[in-house]
N, C-alpha and C positions, 0 to 999 in steps of 0.2 A: 445322872447315870440312867440309861434307858433300860426299862424292864425287858429282859431277854425273851419274855413270852409275847411281846408285841412285835409284829413283823415289820421289816423295812418297808414293805409296800404300804402298810397302814400309816406309818410315820410320814412317808412321802406324800400320801394322799392328804393327811391332816395338814401338813405344811402348805400344800397347794390351796386347800380350801380356806385356811386361815389367812393366807396372804392378802386377799382383798379386804378382809375384815380388819386386819392390822393396818393396812393403808388408810382405811376410813378413820380408825381410831387415832392414828398419828396426825392426820389432817385436822383433827378437832381437839388435840391436846390430851387424849386419853392415854395415860402412861401405864406401864406394866403393873404398878400396885393396884390401880383402879380396875385394870383388866382382870387381875387375879381375883379381886373381890367379885366382879361380875361372873367369872367362871365358877367360883364357889357357889354362888346363888343358883346358877343354872345346873350345876352338878347335883345340888341338893334337890332341886325341883324335879329333875328327870329321874333321880333315884327313887323319890317318893312315888312318882307316877308308875315307874316300872315295877315297883315292889308292892303296889297296892293290893291288899287282901282284905278279908273280913276283919282281921285283927290289926290293931294299930302297929305301924312300923316304928320301931324305937330309934332314938337318936344314935345309939351305938351301932345298930344295923346299917343306917345310912352312912355313918362315919367309916365303917368297915368297907362298904361298897365304893365310896368315893375318895377316901383319903382325906376328907375334910375333917378338921378337929371337931370333936363332939360339942364343944361350946359354941362353935360357929354354926353347926347344924341346928342347935336349939334356937339360935338367934335368927337364922335364915329361913327355917322351914315354914314360918307363919307369914312370910311376906307375900304380897299379892302375886299371882301368876303373871309372867311376862306378857302373855297374850292380852291381859286385861288393860295393859297400858296403851293400846292402840286407840287413838281418838276416834269417836263416832263420826266426826265431821268428814272423814275420808270416805266412809261408806255412804254417807248422804250425798256427797259430791259425785261419787261413782254412779249412784242410782240416777241422779239428775242427768248426768252426761249420757248415760246409757239410754234413758227414756228419750232424750232430745235427739239423739243420733239414730234411733231405730224405729220408734213407734209413731204411727199416725195419732193425732194430726200434727205432731211436732216436726215431722219431716215433710219436705215438699214433694212434687211429682217426680223429682230426680233422686229422691232418697237422701237429700241433704238437709241438715238442721235449719229450720226457718229462723229468720230474725224475729224476735218476739217483742211486742210492746212491753215496756217495763211494768206498767201498772194494769191491774184488772179493769180499771175505769176506762182505759183506752183499748185494751185487747180482749177483755172478757175472758172466756174460757181458753183463749189462745194467747196468753200473756205469760211473762216470766213469773208473775205472782201465782198464776194458775199452775204453772209447771212445778214450782216448789210445793204448792198445796197438794198436788197429785202424789207427791212422795211422802210428805210429812205435814200434818196439821199443827205440829208443835213448834215448827221453825218458821220465822218470818223471812220473807224473800229479801228484804233489804240487807241484812247482815251477810247473807249468802252472796248477794251480788257484790257488795263491797269487798269481800274476800276474793272473789273471782276476778274482779277488776285489778286488785293488788297483785294477784298471781299471774295475770295474763291469760286466764282461762276464758275470759269474755271481755267484750268492749261495748261501750255505749255509742250509738250513732247520734247525729244531730237531730234525728227524728225521735229520740228517746226510745230507741229499740235496742234490745240486748242481742248481740251477735256472738255466737259461740266460736271459739278457736278450736276447730274440730280436731286439731293435732294435739291438743293439750289434755290428753287423758291423764298424764302426769303433770302436775303444775310446773311451769317454767321457772318460777321463783318460789321461795318458801322452803327452807331446808327441812323444817319439821315435817311438812307434808310429804316431801320426798322420802324422808326416813320411814314414814309409815308404809309407803308403797314398797320400799326396800325390805322391810320386815315381813310384809305379807308375801311378796313374790319369791324372794330368796329363801325365806323360811319354809314355805310350802314346797318349793322345788327341791330343796335339800332334804326335807322329811320324806318325800316320795322316793328320792334316790337312795336314801339310807335304808328305808324299809325294803326296797327292792334288793339292795346289797345284802341285807341280813336274811333274805330268803322268804319274803312275803309269799304266801301260797297263791294269792291272786294279784300278780304284780300290777302296779300303776303303769299307765302308759307313759313312757319316758324315752323319747327318741330325739336324735339330732342328726344334722348333715354337717360333715366337716371334711375339708380338703386342704392340702398343703401345696406349696409351689405356685402361689398365685401372685399376680402383680397388683399394685395399688389400684390400677384402672379396673381390673377384674373385681376387686373388693367393692368398689363403688357401685358397679352395675349390680352385683349380687346383693348388696345391702339395700338398694332401692327395690329390687324385686322381692326380697324377703319381707320388707316392710309392707309392700302391697299385698302379698299373699297372706301374711300374718294378720293384717287388719281385716281382710275378708273373712278369715277363719274366726276371728274373735267376734265380729259383728254377726256372722251367721249363727254361731252358737248362742250368743246373747239373745238373738231374736227367738230361737227355739226354746230357750229357757223361759222367756216371757210368755210364749204362746202355750207351752205344754205343762208348766208347773201348776199343780193344783194343791190347795191347802185344805184337805179333807179332814184331817185330824190334827188340830193345833198342838196337841200334846206330843205328837210324833215328829214335829218339825224342828229338829235340833241338829241337822246336818248342814254342811257347807262344802263348797268345792272351789278350786282355783284351776283355771286353764290358762296357760301362758305360752307365748312365743317369744324367743329372743334371738339376737344376732350379735356376734362379737368377733372382732378380728384383731390380730396382733402380729408382731414379728415372730417368725418361726425359729425358736431357739435351737431346735434340732439341726436345722440347716447350717447354723453357725458352727455347731459342734463337728459337723462332717465336712465343712468346707476347707 
């Protein structure tokens, strides 16, 4: 039975937003009981975040806000936050790709990522070993390269040079890695949209271009153009971040941002309804 205080517009919106998530869950065998358990966990975590005060928030208070049984609240409230589950290897890989595709001396005179000798003994400061060391002193280059070769992010030449697959900002293989990007991109986009919908005083930038009545050929042309423009925007902003960001006060460096561009096309269900 639907709560009469919840509008039809909200329920329609929730169904639309949940549809791709349910599609992902069904494709990987996540059934309703597990989905309900996951929802309970998220409900409890968000309720605790939204109710945070100087005084402890009781289990009864969270149960009242969420409808989750008090015994479940007690069990779930001390579990790690979902954001802590994202693997650090994703951010390391993103930093490496960003450096290799944007900054000298890793790009050539045309702005393209250079093929890099695999070992420092062959390439010195312009080697794959040096690239990894420029981002992290704690990670050895060989495990990174092995993983990138497996995912198709890079390849080795007969001259023992590492060549970046410049299109592979998201791994071509490796479902776990793709899930990490999904959590980051969709999670941040959805949070910005929700905060704007709830009336954030300083709205996040969130805009899109959308048209109906297009042919398949139209879509392919626009998809290619959107990819070109989107990549330019991402690379430009990435370069400005690298050039402008300063770390003057380490204690104050606790903020992050995500800027994304996306393109999607599908059959127009409305045109079928009116035909």
